[in-house]
TIMIGU-801572 format. One line per 5 residues: their letters; for each residue x, y, z of N, C-alpha, C, O, CB. Coordinates in Angstrom, 2 decimals. Glycine has a CB too. Layout:
BEGIN
A	X,Y,Z,X,Y,Z,X,Y,Z,X,Y,Z,X,Y,Z  ...;
This chain:
BEGIN
MPVKK	222.57,119.09,147.12,223.32,118.69,145.95,222.75,117.65,145.06,222.15,116.74,145.62,224.55,118.24,146.35  222.83,117.63,143.85,222.09,116.53,143.02,222.79,115.28,143.40,223.96,115.28,143.78,222.13,116.76,141.37  222.03,114.16,143.29,222.38,112.81,143.20,222.19,112.21,141.93,221.07,111.83,141.59,221.73,112.10,144.13  223.26,112.09,141.15,223.17,111.85,139.63,223.05,110.30,139.11,223.69,109.36,139.58,224.49,112.47,138.99  222.40,110.25,138.39,222.54,108.86,137.66,222.46,109.06,135.97,222.15,110.15,135.48,221.21,107.80,138.20;
TASIS	222.74,108.03,135.25,222.57,108.14,133.87,221.19,107.99,133.44,220.47,107.09,133.86,223.37,107.22,133.22  220.74,109.07,132.44,219.44,109.03,132.30,219.20,109.54,130.86,220.03,110.26,130.31,218.77,109.80,133.38  218.13,109.18,130.27,217.66,109.73,128.93,217.19,111.10,129.11,216.27,111.26,129.91,216.53,108.87,128.28  217.74,112.26,128.38,217.42,113.51,128.59,215.77,113.60,127.86,214.82,114.18,128.40,218.66,114.51,127.93  215.72,112.98,126.74,214.37,113.15,126.20,213.19,112.62,126.88,212.06,113.09,126.75,214.34,112.62,125.00;
EIIRE	213.56,111.48,127.74,212.43,110.93,128.51,212.15,111.63,129.69,211.00,111.59,130.10,212.63,109.58,128.86  213.17,112.39,130.42,212.88,113.30,131.44,212.10,114.52,130.94,211.25,115.01,131.68,214.12,113.71,132.09  212.34,115.03,129.74,211.65,116.06,129.13,210.23,115.62,128.93,209.32,116.31,129.41,212.30,116.45,127.86  209.96,114.49,128.23,208.74,114.13,127.88,207.65,113.84,128.96,206.47,114.19,128.92,208.92,113.10,127.10  208.36,113.05,130.03,207.41,112.79,131.22,207.09,113.90,132.05,206.02,113.90,132.67,207.93,111.80,132.11;
SSEFV	208.02,114.99,132.13,208.03,116.08,132.98,206.95,117.08,132.35,206.07,117.58,133.05,209.50,116.70,133.11  207.04,117.29,131.15,206.14,118.35,130.40,204.73,117.80,130.17,203.76,118.52,130.41,206.78,118.74,128.94  204.60,116.56,129.71,203.29,115.83,129.70,202.44,115.87,130.83,201.24,116.14,130.78,203.49,114.53,129.48  203.22,115.54,132.05,202.60,115.59,133.41,201.93,116.89,133.80,200.74,116.84,134.12,203.64,115.31,134.42  202.52,117.97,133.80,202.14,119.35,134.08,201.11,119.73,133.17,200.22,120.43,133.65,203.28,120.31,133.99;
LRGSN	200.99,119.39,131.80,200.09,119.82,131.00,198.99,119.14,130.75,198.30,119.44,129.77,200.55,120.06,130.05  198.67,118.15,131.55,197.63,117.10,131.36,196.32,117.97,131.73,196.18,118.62,132.76,197.88,115.66,132.37  195.50,117.85,130.82,194.15,118.54,130.95,194.14,120.04,130.62,193.12,120.73,130.71,193.64,118.38,132.38  195.11,120.43,130.30,195.27,122.13,129.81,195.13,122.16,128.37,195.20,121.17,127.64,196.85,122.92,130.18  194.93,123.45,127.99,194.70,123.70,126.72,196.01,124.07,125.89,195.92,124.50,124.74,193.71,124.71,126.70;
VKCEF	197.05,123.91,126.44,198.41,124.08,125.81,199.08,122.39,125.69,199.00,121.45,126.48,199.46,125.25,126.93  199.62,122.49,124.58,200.23,121.24,124.14,201.54,121.37,123.91,201.93,122.53,123.76,199.66,120.71,123.01  202.51,120.33,123.82,203.97,120.25,123.47,204.20,119.57,122.33,203.56,118.57,122.00,204.76,119.65,124.47  205.13,120.10,121.68,205.63,119.44,120.33,207.09,119.25,120.65,207.74,120.19,121.11,205.39,120.40,118.90  207.67,118.00,120.40,208.84,117.54,120.69,209.79,117.49,119.48,209.33,116.95,118.48,208.67,116.32,121.28;
TFASE	210.94,117.94,119.42,211.76,117.62,118.34,213.06,117.14,118.97,213.86,118.02,119.25,211.95,118.81,117.39  213.38,115.94,119.22,214.44,115.37,119.91,215.64,115.05,118.73,215.37,114.90,117.53,213.87,113.99,120.75  216.93,114.99,119.28,218.07,114.80,118.54,217.91,113.35,117.98,217.53,112.38,118.65,219.37,115.02,119.42  218.24,113.31,116.65,218.14,111.94,116.00,218.76,110.81,116.86,218.32,109.66,116.83,218.86,111.95,114.60  219.79,111.18,117.63,220.45,110.13,118.45,220.20,110.14,119.78,220.18,111.27,120.26,221.79,110.17,118.34;
AITVE	220.01,109.24,120.53,219.63,109.50,121.90,220.84,109.92,122.74,221.96,109.41,122.64,218.96,108.25,122.50  220.48,111.02,123.68,221.39,111.59,124.38,221.28,111.43,125.79,220.29,111.82,126.40,221.43,112.78,124.07  222.36,110.80,126.41,222.21,110.50,127.84,222.83,111.55,128.59,223.59,112.34,128.03,222.80,109.17,128.23  222.56,111.63,129.88,223.19,112.77,130.82,223.22,112.36,132.20,222.28,111.68,132.61,222.39,114.13,130.77  224.26,112.71,133.06,224.52,112.32,134.38,223.80,113.60,135.24,224.30,114.70,135.45,226.24,112.10,134.63;
VDTGQ	222.68,113.18,135.60,221.84,114.19,136.34,221.02,113.66,137.62,220.89,112.46,137.88,220.82,114.76,135.32  220.56,114.56,138.29,219.48,114.09,139.48,218.19,114.23,138.62,217.82,115.34,138.23,219.42,115.20,141.07  217.58,113.20,138.36,216.34,113.29,137.43,215.28,114.02,138.12,214.58,114.81,137.48,215.79,111.88,136.99  215.08,113.80,139.42,213.98,114.69,140.00,214.25,116.06,139.92,213.31,116.79,139.62,213.72,114.42,141.39  215.33,116.57,140.13,215.68,117.83,140.04,215.73,118.51,138.69,215.36,119.69,138.68,216.81,117.90,140.61;
IGQVI	216.12,117.97,137.57,216.00,118.18,136.24,214.60,118.09,135.80,214.24,118.98,135.03,216.82,117.30,135.55  213.74,117.20,136.14,212.45,117.36,135.90,211.74,118.35,136.56,210.67,118.73,136.08,211.91,116.31,136.09  212.20,118.87,137.67,211.49,120.11,138.37,211.77,121.23,137.52,210.82,121.97,137.26,212.01,120.45,139.88  213.10,121.54,136.97,213.29,122.67,136.07,212.49,122.50,134.99,211.70,123.42,134.75,214.63,122.86,135.63  212.49,121.35,134.11,211.36,121.19,132.82,209.90,121.51,133.40,209.16,122.28,132.78,211.31,119.45,132.12;
QNLVI	209.53,120.98,134.47,208.07,121.33,134.90,207.93,122.84,135.21,206.87,123.39,134.89,207.63,120.48,136.25  208.72,123.41,135.69,208.79,124.90,136.12,208.68,125.58,134.91,207.73,126.36,134.83,210.10,125.36,136.88  209.39,125.47,133.99,209.64,126.22,132.62,208.40,126.04,131.84,207.90,127.02,131.29,210.94,125.65,131.75  207.81,124.77,131.74,206.85,124.41,131.01,205.58,125.22,131.67,204.98,126.01,130.94,206.80,122.87,130.95  205.18,125.06,132.89,204.38,125.81,133.61,204.30,127.33,133.26,203.28,127.88,132.83,204.76,125.62,134.88;
NAAQS	205.29,127.82,133.45,205.55,129.31,133.05,204.92,129.56,131.81,203.95,130.30,131.65,207.06,129.67,132.91  205.71,128.73,130.67,205.22,128.90,129.37,203.81,128.86,129.05,203.25,129.65,128.28,205.78,128.04,128.64  203.11,127.67,129.83,201.62,127.58,129.72,200.82,128.80,130.10,199.84,129.25,129.51,201.15,126.50,130.56  201.45,129.29,131.28,200.64,130.51,131.93,200.81,131.82,131.11,200.04,132.78,131.21,201.17,130.82,133.48  201.87,131.78,130.30,201.94,133.02,129.42,201.08,132.89,128.35,201.01,133.86,127.59,203.29,133.32,128.90;
MVSGG	200.36,131.81,128.08,199.49,131.58,126.75,198.02,131.55,127.34,197.41,130.49,127.24,199.89,130.03,125.86  197.48,132.50,127.88,196.18,132.36,128.51,195.01,131.70,127.58,194.03,131.13,128.08,195.76,133.77,128.95  195.22,131.82,126.34,194.16,131.28,125.51,194.52,129.90,124.81,193.82,129.38,123.94,193.81,132.32,124.46  195.71,129.38,125.31,196.14,128.11,124.70,197.10,128.25,123.63,197.09,129.31,123.01,195.03,127.39,124.18  197.94,127.35,123.32,198.85,127.45,122.42,199.94,126.22,122.42,199.65,125.13,122.93,199.41,128.75,122.64;
QIHII	201.02,126.44,121.89,201.83,125.15,121.85,203.33,125.59,122.21,203.87,126.66,121.92,201.73,124.39,120.29  203.91,124.46,122.96,205.18,124.72,123.50,206.04,123.90,122.58,205.68,122.75,122.34,205.32,124.36,125.04  207.16,124.39,122.02,207.96,123.53,121.32,209.30,123.38,121.95,210.02,124.32,122.26,208.06,123.97,119.98  209.58,122.08,122.12,210.98,121.67,123.06,211.80,120.92,122.06,211.38,119.94,121.44,210.68,120.59,124.55  213.01,121.44,121.95,213.91,120.80,120.92,215.23,120.40,121.62,215.79,121.14,122.44,214.21,121.82,119.68;
TERYS	215.66,119.31,121.31,217.15,119.00,121.95,218.01,118.73,120.88,217.61,118.21,119.84,217.23,117.71,122.96  219.41,119.13,121.12,220.41,118.98,120.07,221.71,118.78,120.78,221.83,119.01,121.99,220.45,120.21,119.08  222.73,118.33,120.00,224.13,118.36,120.56,224.72,119.59,120.55,224.33,120.33,119.64,225.01,117.51,119.89  225.63,120.09,121.38,226.15,121.13,121.33,227.71,120.91,121.92,227.92,120.38,123.00,225.25,122.07,122.00  228.71,121.39,121.08,230.25,121.36,121.54,230.67,122.67,121.90,230.69,123.57,121.06,231.27,120.84,120.42;
APETG	231.04,122.86,123.22,231.32,123.94,123.73,232.90,124.27,123.48,233.75,123.55,124.00,230.88,123.86,125.08  233.26,125.33,122.69,234.68,125.73,122.33,235.42,126.02,123.63,234.91,126.18,124.74,234.73,127.03,121.36  236.81,126.06,123.26,237.78,126.52,124.41,237.49,128.01,124.67,237.75,128.45,125.79,239.40,126.33,124.01  236.98,128.81,123.72,236.78,130.30,124.02,235.39,130.53,123.48,235.31,130.31,122.27,237.92,131.32,123.31  234.42,130.88,123.99,233.11,131.19,123.47,232.27,132.07,124.41,232.64,132.40,125.54,232.38,129.92,123.20;
PLPLT	231.15,132.42,123.85,230.17,133.28,124.42,229.65,132.81,125.96,229.44,133.63,126.86,228.97,133.32,123.37  229.47,131.39,126.10,228.81,130.89,127.10,229.82,130.44,128.10,230.92,130.02,127.73,227.91,129.88,126.66  229.45,130.50,129.44,230.19,130.19,130.56,230.25,128.64,130.91,229.92,128.15,131.99,229.62,130.95,131.67  230.75,127.94,129.79,230.71,126.47,129.81,232.18,126.00,129.86,233.09,126.62,129.31,229.93,125.87,128.52  232.34,124.84,130.58,233.84,124.13,130.21,233.77,123.52,128.90,232.78,122.93,128.46,234.32,122.90,131.27;
PGNYV	234.81,123.68,128.35,234.83,122.87,126.84,234.28,121.45,126.95,234.54,120.77,127.94,236.44,122.69,126.21  233.55,121.01,126.00,233.29,119.53,125.83,231.91,119.37,125.29,231.44,120.37,124.74,233.44,118.72,127.17  231.22,118.37,125.34,229.88,118.11,124.83,228.66,118.19,125.71,228.62,117.60,126.78,229.88,116.88,124.32  227.72,118.88,125.27,226.57,119.19,125.75,225.23,118.84,125.15,225.11,118.72,123.93,226.66,120.32,125.87  224.27,118.69,125.94,222.92,118.70,125.16,222.24,120.15,125.44,222.15,120.65,126.56,221.87,117.41,125.70;
KISIA	221.79,120.74,124.25,221.24,122.03,124.38,219.60,121.79,124.26,219.05,121.27,123.28,221.88,123.06,123.20  219.03,122.20,125.26,217.37,122.10,125.39,216.94,123.40,125.22,217.35,124.31,125.95,216.75,121.53,126.85  215.99,123.62,124.13,215.29,124.92,123.85,213.77,124.75,124.29,213.19,123.75,123.86,215.41,125.32,122.23  213.15,125.54,125.02,211.80,125.39,125.37,211.06,126.78,124.95,211.08,127.77,125.69,211.69,125.04,126.96  210.50,126.77,123.88,209.83,128.02,123.16,208.31,128.01,123.52,207.71,126.94,123.61,210.00,127.96,121.43;
DQGCG	207.78,129.05,123.70,206.28,129.21,123.80,205.82,130.46,122.96,206.63,131.29,122.53,205.83,129.39,125.35  204.52,130.53,122.78,204.02,131.52,122.08,203.33,132.79,122.78,202.43,133.51,122.35,203.20,130.91,121.28  203.97,132.85,123.88,203.11,133.69,124.98,203.44,135.18,124.89,204.00,135.64,123.90,203.43,133.19,126.57  203.08,135.91,125.96,203.05,137.42,125.81,204.42,137.93,125.92,204.50,139.14,125.74,202.16,138.12,126.88  205.66,137.26,126.19,207.03,137.67,126.23,207.19,138.33,127.43,206.29,138.55,128.24,207.45,138.51,125.11;
IDDEN	208.68,138.73,127.57,209.07,139.53,128.73,209.76,140.76,128.32,210.53,140.73,127.36,209.93,138.75,129.65  209.59,141.70,128.88,210.23,143.15,128.55,211.40,143.21,128.89,211.80,142.43,129.75,209.66,144.29,129.15  212.30,144.17,128.29,213.71,144.44,128.54,213.94,144.72,130.11,214.97,144.38,130.70,214.18,145.70,127.65  213.01,145.29,130.63,213.24,145.83,131.98,213.28,144.59,133.04,213.88,144.65,134.12,212.03,146.92,132.34  212.65,143.60,132.65,212.38,142.44,133.58,213.35,141.26,133.19,213.76,140.48,134.05,210.79,141.95,133.47;
IEKIF	213.66,141.17,132.03,214.23,140.00,131.43,215.69,139.75,132.29,216.15,138.61,132.36,214.43,140.27,129.71  216.30,140.75,132.86,217.65,140.85,133.33,217.45,140.31,134.94,218.38,139.88,135.64,218.27,142.53,133.15  216.18,140.41,135.32,216.01,139.91,136.80,215.19,138.61,136.98,214.88,138.22,138.11,215.28,141.01,137.64  214.86,137.97,135.89,213.87,136.75,136.26,214.56,135.61,136.87,213.84,134.70,137.26,213.13,136.17,134.99  215.86,135.49,137.03,216.48,134.54,137.87,216.81,134.80,139.18,217.33,134.01,139.96,217.51,134.16,137.36;
DPYFT	216.43,136.22,139.45,216.69,136.67,140.85,215.67,136.04,141.86,214.49,135.96,141.54,216.60,138.24,140.92  216.06,135.62,142.99,215.17,135.25,144.18,214.12,136.08,144.35,214.42,137.28,144.42,215.84,135.22,145.42  212.90,135.77,144.46,211.76,136.51,144.96,211.18,137.64,143.85,210.29,138.47,144.07,212.24,137.23,146.34  211.95,137.44,142.57,211.35,138.48,141.63,210.30,137.77,140.95,210.48,136.60,140.62,212.38,139.11,140.58  209.21,138.38,140.72,208.02,137.80,140.02,207.11,138.93,139.47,206.98,139.98,140.10,207.18,136.88,141.02;
TKETG	206.50,138.73,138.33,205.73,139.72,137.74,203.94,139.14,137.83,202.96,139.74,137.38,206.42,139.93,136.05  203.96,137.97,138.47,202.68,137.37,138.81,202.13,137.74,140.06,202.82,137.90,141.07,202.76,135.99,138.80  200.73,137.90,140.00,200.11,138.43,141.43,200.10,137.25,142.46,199.97,137.50,143.66,198.48,139.02,141.25  200.25,135.98,142.01,200.08,134.91,142.99,201.53,134.17,143.16,201.72,133.22,143.92,198.89,133.86,142.47  202.44,134.70,142.40,203.90,134.14,142.23,204.81,134.41,143.56,204.79,135.44,144.23,204.64,134.88,140.90;
NGLGL	205.55,133.37,143.76,206.74,133.79,144.92,208.02,134.15,144.41,208.88,134.49,145.22,207.09,132.61,145.91  208.24,134.12,143.36,209.51,134.55,142.70,210.55,133.57,142.92,211.70,134.01,142.90,209.99,135.89,143.19  210.38,132.26,143.14,211.34,131.34,143.52,211.54,130.30,142.32,212.61,129.69,142.23,210.89,130.67,144.84  210.57,130.13,141.46,210.71,128.91,140.67,211.89,128.99,139.67,212.54,127.98,139.39,209.41,128.62,139.92  212.20,130.40,139.04,213.34,130.46,138.14,214.70,130.42,138.78,215.68,129.91,138.23,213.24,131.65,137.35;
SIAYS	214.72,131.00,139.97,215.93,130.99,140.76,216.48,129.67,141.20,217.67,129.37,141.24,215.72,131.75,141.91  215.34,128.83,141.55,215.69,127.33,141.91,216.21,126.68,140.70,217.18,125.95,140.85,214.42,126.47,142.45  215.65,126.86,139.39,215.98,126.22,138.35,217.37,126.73,137.92,218.14,125.87,137.48,214.95,126.34,137.37  217.80,128.00,137.98,219.06,128.41,137.82,220.07,127.65,138.71,221.09,127.16,138.21,219.10,129.81,138.05  219.83,127.56,139.81,220.64,126.91,140.75,220.80,125.52,140.41,221.95,125.08,140.44,220.11,127.05,142.06;
IIKKH	219.76,124.68,140.06,219.78,123.21,139.81,220.84,123.11,138.55,221.76,122.30,138.56,218.15,122.57,139.45  220.63,123.97,137.53,221.53,123.82,136.32,222.69,124.12,136.60,223.60,123.43,136.14,221.24,124.55,135.23  222.96,125.14,137.37,224.50,125.51,137.77,225.12,124.48,138.43,226.31,124.32,138.17,224.66,126.71,138.69  224.51,123.62,139.38,224.93,122.71,140.19,225.22,121.36,139.39,226.02,120.50,139.77,223.96,122.59,141.26  224.44,121.30,138.20,224.88,120.31,137.23,225.70,120.68,136.04,225.65,120.13,134.94,223.78,119.72,136.75;
NGHIS	226.62,121.86,136.46,227.79,122.29,135.62,227.11,122.77,134.24,227.71,122.58,133.18,228.93,121.00,135.40  226.07,123.28,134.27,225.26,123.60,132.86,225.02,125.25,132.95,225.58,126.01,133.74,223.56,122.64,132.75  224.15,125.56,132.06,223.91,127.08,131.88,222.61,127.10,131.47,222.16,126.18,130.78,224.85,127.84,130.85  221.86,128.17,131.86,220.46,128.52,131.50,220.28,130.02,131.20,220.76,130.90,131.92,219.51,128.12,132.66  219.58,130.25,130.12,219.32,131.70,129.60,218.09,131.82,128.99,217.38,130.83,128.81,220.31,132.17,128.63;
VVSRI	217.69,133.10,128.59,216.38,133.29,128.03,216.51,134.39,127.03,217.09,135.44,127.31,215.32,133.61,129.10  215.93,134.13,125.80,215.52,135.41,124.92,214.18,135.51,124.67,213.48,134.50,124.61,216.14,135.45,123.58  213.63,136.91,124.48,212.15,137.00,124.60,211.97,138.13,123.62,212.90,138.81,123.18,211.54,137.30,126.16  210.64,138.28,123.29,210.31,139.42,122.56,208.79,139.73,123.07,207.97,138.82,122.95,210.46,139.16,120.92  208.46,140.75,123.53,207.02,141.33,123.84,205.98,140.83,122.63,206.07,141.29,121.49,207.08,143.12,123.89;
GKGST	205.16,140.03,122.93,204.18,139.66,121.94,204.46,138.51,121.05,203.60,138.02,120.31,203.94,140.75,121.14  205.66,138.10,121.14,206.27,137.14,120.24,206.51,135.64,120.99,206.53,134.57,120.37,207.71,137.80,119.72  206.67,135.78,122.46,207.02,134.59,123.09,208.32,134.69,123.74,209.00,135.71,123.71,207.00,133.52,122.17  208.69,133.52,124.40,210.04,133.37,125.02,210.82,132.05,124.78,210.18,131.07,124.41,209.88,133.53,126.48  211.84,131.99,124.92,212.59,130.65,124.65,213.50,130.69,125.71,214.25,131.66,125.87,213.35,130.48,123.20;
FIIYL	213.50,129.56,126.56,214.53,129.20,127.56,215.42,128.19,126.86,215.00,127.30,126.12,213.91,128.60,128.91  216.84,128.44,127.20,217.76,127.54,126.59,218.73,126.93,127.82,219.40,127.60,128.60,218.62,128.36,125.39  218.62,125.60,127.76,219.46,125.03,128.82,220.48,124.18,128.22,220.27,123.43,127.27,218.65,124.23,129.83  221.64,124.35,128.83,222.84,123.49,128.46,223.22,122.61,129.36,223.50,123.14,130.44,223.96,124.19,128.17  223.37,121.16,129.31,223.67,120.23,130.30,224.68,119.31,129.76,224.53,118.78,128.65,222.47,119.54,130.76;
PASEK	225.75,119.09,130.54,226.94,117.93,130.04,226.30,116.90,129.62,225.46,116.38,130.35,227.98,117.35,131.12  226.62,116.33,128.18,226.24,115.10,127.68,227.17,114.01,128.36,228.33,114.24,128.68,226.32,115.11,126.12  226.60,112.93,128.52,227.25,111.69,128.86,227.72,110.64,127.81,227.11,110.54,126.74,226.39,111.06,129.68  228.69,109.94,128.07,229.16,108.93,127.06,228.55,107.55,127.52,228.78,106.57,126.80,230.85,108.86,126.98  227.78,107.40,128.66,227.55,106.28,129.15,226.21,105.82,128.62,225.39,106.69,128.31,227.66,106.34,130.53;
KLPQS	225.89,104.45,128.47,224.79,104.10,128.09,223.74,103.99,129.22,224.19,103.96,130.37,224.98,103.01,127.41  222.44,103.93,129.06,221.47,103.60,129.93,221.56,102.28,130.61,221.75,101.23,129.99,220.33,103.70,129.29  221.42,102.36,131.81,221.66,100.81,132.39,220.46,100.13,131.83,219.42,100.68,131.47,221.69,100.63,134.21  220.78,98.63,131.78,219.86,97.83,131.11,218.57,97.69,131.59,217.69,97.36,130.80,220.32,96.69,130.98  218.28,97.90,132.89,217.06,97.97,133.33,216.00,98.98,132.91,214.78,98.81,132.91,217.21,98.03,134.47;
ENTAT	216.69,100.07,132.56,215.91,101.30,132.07,215.62,101.09,130.58,214.66,101.65,130.06,216.76,102.72,132.30  216.48,100.24,129.84,216.34,100.32,128.50,215.36,99.02,128.09,215.16,98.86,126.89,217.82,100.34,127.81  214.79,98.16,128.98,213.83,97.33,128.78,212.59,97.64,129.35,212.51,98.29,130.39,214.20,96.22,129.13  211.48,97.14,128.65,210.16,97.53,129.08,209.83,96.80,130.44,210.18,95.65,130.69,209.10,97.18,127.95  209.23,97.47,131.13,208.73,97.23,132.56,207.48,96.11,132.34,206.51,96.37,131.63,208.16,98.80,133.35;
VIGRS	207.61,95.08,132.90,206.48,94.13,132.88,205.64,94.21,134.29,206.11,93.89,135.38,207.08,92.60,132.63  204.39,94.65,134.09,203.70,94.97,135.42,202.88,93.58,135.57,202.12,93.12,134.71,202.65,96.46,135.38  203.16,93.02,136.75,202.41,91.64,137.23,201.19,91.97,137.86,200.96,93.15,138.12,203.25,90.73,138.29  200.40,91.11,138.14,199.13,91.16,138.86,199.35,91.24,140.33,200.19,90.57,140.92,198.28,89.95,138.54  198.64,92.01,140.84,198.49,92.40,142.42,197.34,91.95,143.04,196.45,91.51,142.31,198.47,93.89,142.68;
SGKIL	197.15,91.96,144.41,196.07,91.65,145.08,195.90,92.63,146.34,196.83,93.32,146.75,196.16,90.23,145.43  194.71,92.62,146.87,194.38,93.30,148.12,193.43,94.12,147.94,192.90,94.15,146.84,195.38,93.96,148.71  192.99,95.00,149.00,191.77,95.80,148.93,192.37,97.31,149.22,193.16,97.58,150.12,190.57,95.25,150.10  191.82,98.26,148.26,192.11,99.84,148.46,191.04,100.58,148.52,190.11,100.44,147.73,192.88,100.47,147.42  191.06,101.47,149.49,190.14,102.58,149.79,190.81,103.79,149.04,191.92,104.24,149.33,189.95,102.85,151.46;
LMDDD	189.99,104.28,148.00,190.39,105.43,147.23,189.54,106.68,147.47,188.34,106.63,147.19,190.35,105.09,145.81  190.12,107.89,148.00,189.29,108.92,148.01,189.66,110.05,147.02,190.86,110.24,146.84,189.23,109.38,149.31  188.97,110.63,146.51,189.22,111.90,145.70,187.87,112.52,145.52,186.88,111.79,145.45,189.93,111.62,144.24  187.77,113.85,145.45,186.48,114.58,145.23,186.28,114.84,143.80,185.25,115.40,143.43,186.44,115.91,145.99  187.21,114.45,142.92,186.93,114.52,141.53,186.44,113.08,140.94,187.13,112.06,140.93,188.23,115.04,140.80;
ETIRK	185.18,113.20,140.47,184.66,111.82,139.98,185.43,111.37,138.78,185.63,110.16,138.63,183.11,111.87,139.59  185.85,112.17,137.96,186.65,111.70,136.83,187.83,110.86,137.23,188.10,109.79,136.67,187.13,112.85,136.05  188.56,111.40,138.26,189.90,110.85,138.72,189.60,109.61,139.54,190.42,108.69,139.62,190.75,111.91,139.59  188.41,109.60,140.16,187.95,108.32,141.07,187.73,107.15,139.78,188.19,106.01,139.90,186.23,108.69,142.15  187.09,107.51,138.76,186.74,106.49,137.95,187.96,105.74,137.19,188.08,104.52,137.05,185.79,107.05,137.01;
IADKL	188.83,106.74,136.75,190.14,106.34,136.09,191.02,105.48,137.08,191.51,104.40,136.74,190.98,107.68,135.64  191.16,106.03,138.32,192.06,105.34,139.16,191.38,103.86,139.54,192.04,102.82,139.61,192.36,106.28,140.48  190.11,103.96,139.73,189.30,102.62,139.90,189.60,101.64,138.91,189.97,100.51,139.21,187.82,102.81,139.84  189.42,102.08,137.59,189.52,101.06,136.67,191.09,100.59,136.43,191.29,99.42,136.12,188.84,101.55,135.37  192.16,101.46,136.57,193.40,101.25,136.66,193.70,100.17,137.70,194.18,99.10,137.32,194.02,102.46,136.89;
LRQLG	193.45,100.37,138.94,193.71,99.70,140.13,193.02,98.05,139.88,193.55,96.97,140.15,193.00,100.66,141.47  191.88,98.27,139.37,191.22,96.83,139.23,191.81,95.99,138.18,191.80,94.76,138.24,189.73,96.92,138.90  192.39,96.80,137.08,193.00,96.14,135.99,194.46,95.54,136.79,194.95,94.49,136.39,193.25,97.31,134.58  194.95,96.13,137.68,196.05,95.55,138.36,195.87,94.29,139.33,196.76,93.52,139.69,196.60,96.60,139.08  194.54,94.27,139.67,194.15,92.99,140.35,193.57,93.36,141.78,193.28,92.42,142.52,195.45,91.97,140.48;
YTVEC	193.38,94.69,142.22,193.02,95.15,143.39,191.48,95.09,143.56,190.83,95.01,142.51,193.56,96.45,143.55  190.85,95.11,144.69,189.56,95.30,144.96,189.40,96.57,145.38,189.99,96.87,146.42,189.06,94.42,145.82  188.77,97.38,144.85,188.62,98.93,145.17,187.28,99.53,145.67,186.23,99.26,145.09,188.93,99.70,143.93  187.33,100.30,146.69,186.32,100.91,147.19,186.49,102.54,146.92,187.58,103.08,147.11,186.24,100.48,148.63  185.57,103.12,146.57,185.73,104.60,146.25,184.84,105.58,147.32,183.67,105.31,147.62,185.20,104.84,144.64;
ACDGK	185.46,106.58,147.77,184.93,107.77,148.55,185.11,109.05,147.98,186.14,109.34,147.37,185.51,107.86,149.83  184.11,109.88,148.16,184.18,111.26,147.45,184.75,112.25,148.54,185.21,113.33,148.17,182.62,111.79,146.88  184.74,111.96,149.70,185.35,112.87,150.79,185.84,112.16,151.91,185.75,110.93,151.95,184.37,113.86,151.33  186.39,112.86,152.86,186.89,112.29,154.10,185.86,111.60,154.93,186.13,110.50,155.41,187.50,113.32,154.91  184.77,112.12,155.14,183.70,111.72,156.00,183.23,110.23,155.56,183.03,109.31,156.36,182.49,112.80,155.90;
EAIRR	183.10,110.13,154.12,182.63,108.79,153.64,183.84,107.78,153.68,183.66,106.59,153.96,182.02,108.90,152.11  185.10,108.30,153.39,186.06,107.42,153.72,186.33,106.84,155.02,186.70,105.68,155.21,187.02,107.91,153.40  186.11,107.76,155.95,186.27,107.07,157.46,185.03,106.05,157.68,185.12,105.04,158.38,186.23,108.33,158.79  183.91,106.44,157.00,182.81,105.58,157.29,182.95,104.09,156.62,182.49,103.04,157.07,181.52,106.31,156.80  183.67,104.27,155.48,184.05,103.01,154.81,185.09,102.25,155.35,185.42,101.19,154.81,184.39,103.23,153.54;
């Protein structure tokens, strides 16, 4: 079950999507609601949903492209087409320019173990569906072959303000100590080494386990 706290939905979306797209040939374009929208969610679980959908969108665009993510307020009426309790929601649309999903498969994509990928396990979207449902929300998809897909998420909006600690910039102090950093990617080693030294640490780098043990 989700462990909820008040959070900014735009921050969750931006951090989750930019993290999984780092270094790829797919970029995200964000159109967030003009007013900040807070939600009562398990930030780790909702971040997992966003990451899953963004990864799927990126994989559908093998030659690269753009994912457009939009947030807006939505008021669910007493009677409407969506299985939502009446009230205020945030509507999140994640649209890609990928290959799209055919009519035969679109009805099955949230089923456990259903996948059209050679290396997929068919659990990503079913987990996303379960997480959104446990947050009293709804997730759906519209798609056209060759035109891309748009996943739409509805989550209850909160009237609460962000905690003060999350509304103020974090001040990072100087640290000390010695760190042994191991990574087989030279670029990652250089970046991490630079960041750690800026924080005040003394750093030694190793490219593999054998060198790390020796050091």
